[in-house]
N, C-alpha and C positions, 0 to 999 in steps of 0.2 A: 637547417636547423639543428641546434645544441640546446638541450633543455639541462638546468642544475636543479639539484635540491639539496637546502640547507637546512639540516634536521631528519635523522635517519630513526625517530622512535615508533612508535606505531603506526602513525598516518604516513610518516616521510615513506615506511616502508611498505604502507599498502599503495602511496602511490608508486613507487619504484616496480611494484609487480604489475600494477593496471597498466602503467605507462607500456612495459614491453611485451607482458603478454597479448596485449592489442595490437602490440607494433604502432603505437602513437610513434615514439622514437626507437632507432635503433641501439645497441647495447652501448658500440663505439660512439654515439653523439649523447649520451646523459654519463652528466658528471655529478658527484654526490659527496657530502662531507656531513660531520656530525661532531660535536663539541668531544665527543665520546668516539674515538675515531675507530675504534674496535668495530663499531656496531656497523660503520661503512662498508667497514672491511666484511663482514661477515656476510654482507649481500651480495659482495663481490664473488666470494665464492658458491653462490649460486648465478650468477652472471658475470662471467669471467670479463668479461669486454667493456663492462662501466669502468669509469675513469676514476678513481676515489683520491682526493685531493685532501691536502692538510689543513685549509683555512678557506673561509670565503672569500677571501679578498681572490685569490686562486681561481675559483671555482666562476667568479664574476668573470673573470679577465677571459674565458672562454665559453660561453654562452650568450645567448641572446634571449632567452627567458629564464627568470631564476622563481622558483617555489621556494616560498619560506614557511617551515614545518617546524617553528619552535614555540614554546610554554608563551603565553599573554603576556607574563611581569617582564620576560627579557628582550620584548618587541622592540621598544623604544630606542635601548641603547645598540641593539644592534642595526636597526635602520640608521640612527645616527653616525653611526662606524661606516656603515653601506654609501651613503650620501656620495661621499667623492669618487668611490669607485665606479660609478654606476653612470650610463650614457641615456640622453632621452629617446635612443632608438632601442633601448631593452624592456623588456617587459616583466614587473616584479609583481608573483602571484602568492597572495598571504592565504593560508588556510584556516586562518582563526578568525571567530565570528565578533571578538570585541574590539577589534580595532575597525573603523569604518576606512571606505577608502580616503575621504576627506582629510582622518588624521595620520594616514600611513603618506598621502601627498605633502601634508603639511611638512613632512620629513625628508622627503627626497623628490627628485625631480626626474624621475625615469617615469614611465607609462607604469599604471597601476591596475591590478586586476583583485578580485579575491573569490575561492572558490574554497568552499566548504566540501570536503568529501563526506563518504558513507564507507564503511568498513566493507560492505556491500561489493563496493568499486573491486575490489579483492577478485572475483568473481566475473568482473566486466559486466555487472551489473548495476541498479538501482541507480539512485539519483545524484547530481554534483549542484551544488547551489551556487550562480554565478553572478558578481555584480562587477561590471566595469565601470571605471572612471571615465572622464571625459576626456582625459590625454590619450587614452587608448586609440591609436587608427584603426579605424573601421575595418582593413583588409586583417590587422592584427587580430581584432576580437572574431571578425568571421572564423579564422584559423583557429582561435583556442576554443570556439564551439564546436568547430566540425572534430579537433580532436579530442575534446572531450565525450562526445557523441559515440567514439569507438569504444568506452571500456564502461560508460553511462550514459543517461538520459541530464543531459545540460538541462538546468531551469533557471532563468533570470530571474532575480526577485529585489524588493525594495528592501531599505535599511529598515522601514518599519516593523517588517514582519521577519528579519535577520531571526530573531533568537526562537520564535514559534519552529520556523521552517529547519531550524539547525536542530530543535529536540527532534522532529521525525524524522529527518534524514539523518544527521548523525549521529544523535545520543541514540535515536529509535530503535535498532536492532540491540543494543545494550538490555534496555528496558525493557523490551519481550522477550530475550533472551533470561532475563531476571525473574519474569511472571511464569516462564516455563519451567524453571527449575523450581519454583517453589511448588508448582502442580507438580512434578516429578515428585519433590521429597514429600509431599503429603498423600500421594497414591500410595508411595511405597511404605510409609508410615501407617495407612489405614486398610490395605490389600495386602493380597499374597505376590503382586506382581515386584519383580526385580526390579532395582536402577538400569540394568542393563536395559532390559526391555522395554521398560516405560520410557526411555530416553532416546530407543531406536524409533519408536513407535510416534513418539511426539515430533521427531525430527522430521520422519515421513509426512506426518501430515501436514508439518509446514511448508513443504516441500510441495506437495500436492496441493495445501490452500492457494499458494503463490503461483501455483502454475493456473489455477480456475481464476484468481484476478487477470493473471498475466493474457489468458488467454480470450477475457472478457468473456466467458460462458455466464456470470453472476456479478451484480455488484453486492456489495456488503451487507446490506439491507436484505438482497434477493437468498443469500445464504445463509441470512438466519433463519430466512422465512421458510426456506426448502429443506431445512434441518429441524426445524423447530415442528416437530407434530403436535397437536392439540391435545392437552392432555398425558404427553410421552415423557419421557427422562430428562431430552432435550430442556424442554419447557421448564421444568423444576429447576435444572440447572442456571436457566438462562436468571429465573428468579433470583436464586440465590447471587447469581453475579451481582445483578441488581440491587438487592440489600447490601450486599457486604462490600461492594466498591465503591460505593455512594460517596463523590469527593474526592476519589484516588487520583484520577487526572485534574482535576480543579487545582489539588492540593502539588502536584507534580508541576504542573506550569507554574503558580506562583512561586514553589522551592527555585526553580531554572532561572528564571527572571531576576529573582532577588540575588541569584548568585551574579548572573550576566550584568546585572547592574552595578555590584558592588567592585566586578573586575573593570568595569568602563569606567569608574571613579578613580581607579587604580592607574588606571591608563590617562586620565587626566590631570593626575597628580604630576606621574611623571612626566608629561608634557610640558610642565610648568616648569620642572627643575633644569 
């Protein structure tokens, strides 16, 4: 088994780390390329035995599974260039949520799947969202699911929930990191705590919080109930959150879906060209 990654930007680099640290593939069995090839060579400094190739066509000739990690705006042109190079025995896995399996299959003739990763996969945790096209052989799908389970929890999803699940799994870490940063900044501004101390304490809290959920000690509702003593400080804080965060996530979902539909329209226009 030989895997290839086209595009070693942020998420492509996460996949390189996840694949190799979880031993999904050996370094010698991983091929990577990038438009700015220096980024690929930077990863090779960390993993010396991976193969850096200068272009996608060379990569395709060496691997049986290709992970396409490029920007949505570049997808259509790249897929059209790839079509004559791909065989029906190869599996192409797109990591973009914007293009559906059907749209990708309309441009190429090989087996097609979609895997939306998360930066949490970097630490061999979190979720990967998976959708497999009808062309994917059952044995190939089983292998993909098994391999993804070595660095994440793979969850198969339908097209109609692609955006919201991507918000939670892929965008979620950035959303909650942003909220944590705002909490730290305001804590520093209003009290005597230092930025460093506030950051360390909040990071440790997140780690412990995640562990409580992972070990299934409490549900989210139970956590709130356990910490929130009647008439206590936590209750006052929860009341403040209810008052000031009202509509926050509703608007977030509206905005991400709006952007998603804009990108979908852009892809549709490119497909018509």
